[in-house]
N, C-alpha and C positions, 0 to 999 in steps of 0.2 A: 130477599129481594122480591120474591112474589108477593109476600105480605105487604111490603112497601108499595108495590105496584097496585095491589087491590085496593088498599086503603086510599091511595092517591085518586084512583078512579072514582071511588065513592065520594071523595072530597072535592071533586072537580069544581063544583059550583059554589064551594064555601071553603076558602083557605083557613078560616078560623077553626074549622072541624078537623083539618089535617093537623093543625097546631095543638089540638086537643089530644090526638093520638101520639104525636111526637113532641113531648114536652122536653125542656132543657136537659134533664138527666138522661132521658132516652137518647137524645142526639149526641151527647157527650160519650155515652157508652157505645153507641154506634160508630162514632169517629175513632175512639181509642181502641176498640177491640175488633172492629171490622175494617173500616176504611184504612186506617193507618198501618194494618197488618196484612192487607189483602195481597200484596206483592212479595211477601217474604220468600226468598229463594228456598228455604227449607221445606216448604210445602210441595215444591215442584220436582223433588228428587225421586228417582226410580220409577217404577211402573204405576204406583199410586199417584205420582206426580202428574202423569199424563191425564188422569181423570180430574185432578185438581185444576189443571189448566182449563179443561173444558167447563168445569163448574164456576170458575172465576169468570170466564167468558160469558156464560149465561147470567151471572150476577150482574155484570157490567151492562149487558143488554137490558135486563129488566129494570135496573135502577135508573138508567137513562130514559127508558121508555116511560117511566113513571112521572117524569119531569120534576123529580125530587130536587134536582140541582137548581131549579127555578125558585122553589120555595125556600130552600136551605143552602143558599150558595156558599156559606162559610164552611160546609162539609167538603166542598170540592175546590181546594186550593190549587195553585199552579202545580205544586209538587205532585198532587194526585194526578192531575192530567198528564204530567211528564212521565210519571211511573206507569200510567195507563199506556201511554204510547210505547214505552220501552217493552213492557210486558206483551203487548199484542205483536210487536215486531218479533220479539224472541219466539213467540208461539207460532207465528207465520213461518219461521224457520225450522220448526220441528219436523222430524223425519216420518211422522205418521199423518196421513191425509185427514184423518178423522179430527185430530187435534188442531191442524191448520184450518179446517172449515170452521170450527168453534171460533178461532181468532178473526177469521175473514168475516163471519157474521157479527162479532163484536165490533170490528172496525166500522161497519156500516152505521152502527149507533154512536159509536165514539166520534165519527166524523161530523154527525149532526151537532154533537155537543161542541166539538173543538173548532170546526172550520166554517160553520154557517156565517159567522160574522168576520172571519179572518181568512179570506180567499188567498192572500199572499202565502199564508202557511200551508194552505191546501196545495198550492202549486209546488211549494218547496217539498212537501211530502210526496207528491207524485214524481218529482225529479229524483228524490232519494230512492224510491222503489224502483224506478227505471235503472238508476245507477247500480243498485244491488242485483238486479236481474242480469246486467251485462257483466258485472264483476265476478259473480259466483261461478265455481265450476260443479257445483252440486246440483243435480237435476231436481231434487225434491225441494231445495230451497227456492230454485227458480220457479218451480211449479206453484209454491205457496204465494209468491209475490205476484205471479201471474193471476191467480185467483183473486187476490186482493185488488188488482187493478180493475177487475170486472165488477167489484162490489161496492163501489162509492155511490152515494146518492146522486141521482142524475142532475138534480138541481145545481150541484156544485160546478157543473159544466155549463156556465152561462155564456152569454155572448162575449163577455170580456176576456175569457180565458179559453174558449173552445178551440181556438187555433193551437195555442201554446200547450195545452194539456191533452185534449182528446187525440189530436193528430199524432203526438208524441207517444201516447199509448197504443194506438194502432200500429205505428211503426215498430214499436218495442214487442208487441205480440207477434207480429210478422217475423222479426228477428229471433225471438225465442222458439217459434215453431220450426224454423229453419235449422237453428242450432241443435234442437233435439232430434231432428230428422237425421242431421250429419252425425250426431253421436250414435243413434241407433244403427245407422249404416256401418259406421266404424266398428261397433260392437258386433255386428253380424259378420263383417269381414274377419275381425279377430277370431270369432268362435269357428268360422269355416277353416281358418288357417290352422287352429289347434286340432280340429277334427281330421284335417289332412295329415298333419304331423303324426297323429296317432295311427292312422292307416298306414303311413309309410313305415 
């Protein structure tokens, strides 16, 4: 992905130059052996799977930053976008913050690719994240989604949707902070109760 990004930067002023680097055989190989296999579940098992999730997030960020999808749109079909969305969502729900932060970073760039021209899809995504925050009982999942709400590109909150999206997000963040405070309080009460019982 870094090589692709660097070559794309070199070729910014000349798309023919980019096509010289990425001729048909190279593109087919990239699609078959990288793009189509990027989200295979077998890569994400165990402790090495955590590192792979972070690496795939970096790959997504770099390849989107390169604007490769503009020059070679046939590489990024709807299935790739859907798989991307599913992967980022699953990684946001991971129980390690380092992995979650990788996904949140990738979400920023993915949002530029997916929602720039489709604001209704963006509103649906925001609503889904808010729903997930309110439905989950796991604090680390809620934390991952809260991080993601704060990492969307700001231009997506334009005058047409600022009321429906931004205000909802603020209300949800307040809700999540109160919920976590209540859970912390209850945990402290429970721990104090256990300590009291031990003393008795």
